[in-house]
N, C-alpha and C positions, 0 to 999 in steps of 0.2 A: 673553651669559650672563644668565639670568633670575634673579629673586629667589625663584622657587618651590622649595620643598623638600618632598619626599614625606613624608607622615605617614600612619600607619595610619588607614584610613577608619573613621568612627564608624557609618556605615550603608552598606549595600550598594545602597540605592536600591530602587525598587519592583521586585518580581519579575514583574510582568505581571499581567494580569487573568485571573482564573479563569473559563474559559468554561463555560457550562452543558453538561451531558451532552447528546449528540445527534450527528447526522450533519453533517459539515463537509467542504467541498472543501478541498484542500490543494495546495501546490506543494512538491516536494522541493528543499531548499536545501543538503543535505549527505547524502552516502551513502558510507560507508567499506566497503571489502571486508570480508567476515566474518573474525573472529578466533576462536580456540578458547577457550572458557571453561575455565579449568583445573580448576574444581570439577566441572562436569558432563561435560566433553568435547564439548559441543555447539558448533556454530558460531553466532556472534552477529554481527549486522550493525547498526552504529550509523547511524541515520537521523535527520536533522533535517528537520522539516516546518514550513512557513509556512502556518498555518491562514488561510483566506480568509474574508472580504474584508479583515480588519484586519492580517494578517501576524503574529499571535501565534505564537511559536515553541513547538513541542512536539517532544519527542524520542521516538523509538520504537526498540525493539531486537528486531526479528523474529529468530527463531532456527530452526535446523534440527538435528535429532538425535533422541534418545529421551527420552520423558517419564519421570517417576519410575516409572510403571507399566510401562515397557519398550516402549511403542508408538512407532513412527516418526512424526515430525511435521516439517513443513517450512513454517514461516511466512515464510521468506525468499522461497520460490517464490510464495506468495500475494501478498506485497508486489510482486514483480516483475510478476506478471500484472495486479495492480490498477493499476499505473502504466504498463502497456503496454511494458515493457522486458524481457520474458521471452525468452531466446534459445531455440534449438532444444534439445530434451532432450539432455543430455550435454555441452553447450557451456558455457563460463564466461561469465557475464554481463559486460557492459561497464559497470562500476560508475560511471564518470564520466559516462556517458550518462543516468544516473538523475536527475542534477541538472537541474532545470527541468521534470521530468515532473509531470503533474497526476493527481490521483486523488481519492477520497472515502473518509473513514474515520469510524468511530464513536468519539467521545471519551467517556470516563467520568471520574469524579472519584474519586481515592483518596488516602490519606495517604502521604507519603513516610516515610523512616526517622526523621525528626524529628517526625512527627505533623502536618506541615503539609499541608493539602489541595493537590493539584496535578492537572492534566489528564494523562491517560494514554490512549494509543490502545488501545481494546478490540479492534478488528479493522479490517481494510481491506476495503472493498467491492470485490468482483471483478465487473467488467462481464460481462454475458452474452456468451458466445462464439457467433458465428454458425455455426461449423462443428462445435460440440460440443453434445451433449444436456445439458440442465440437470442438474447433479449431484444436486440434491435431488429432482427429479422426472424420472428417466431415461425414463419412458414418455410424458412429455408431448410429446416430439418424436419423430417418426419418423426412424429412421436410414436409411431407404431414400430414394433420390432419386426425384422424379417422372419419369415417362416423358417423353422429349423429344417436343415437339409437331412433327407432320409439317409439312413446308414446304407452303405454300399458294400457289396461283396468284395469289391476291389478297393482296398484301403489305400492304394497308391495314388488315387485321384486327389488332387489338391482343390480346395474350394476356390472359385473364381470371383467371389463377391467380398473379399477382404478389403476394407476401406483404406488400407495403407500399403 
């Protein structure tokens, strides 16, 4: 038996360092399946991120549903694509497989309900998809595939149209 007796703490300790706004790589350390927000009816996913390289913890709550203006929005799908854990359309994601996934996000600083500044995820960076046209510039990539190169008797010739 120890002599320690619990007492109400006088301070909660440091809350962590406030990171400057900007782009940061992260690792997912927690990801709960979405729950329904009773006020809005939207699905909300609780995600905990470890901002690299120092491991500062930041929480994000991507959601899916309707905005106040009535438009459909799915930030959960954006998060899943950003960490390369998106299933096929119509399938349920494997939430436990999100833990350990890496991605990149834009952090901003905003005040919490107590007026204390804190970091918040502004958005997740979605990597360019090799098989899809750029969403912001749909005409930047051709959707047609190049014609196949005819077989040559001389197999030592390298193709000159490789995009990398």
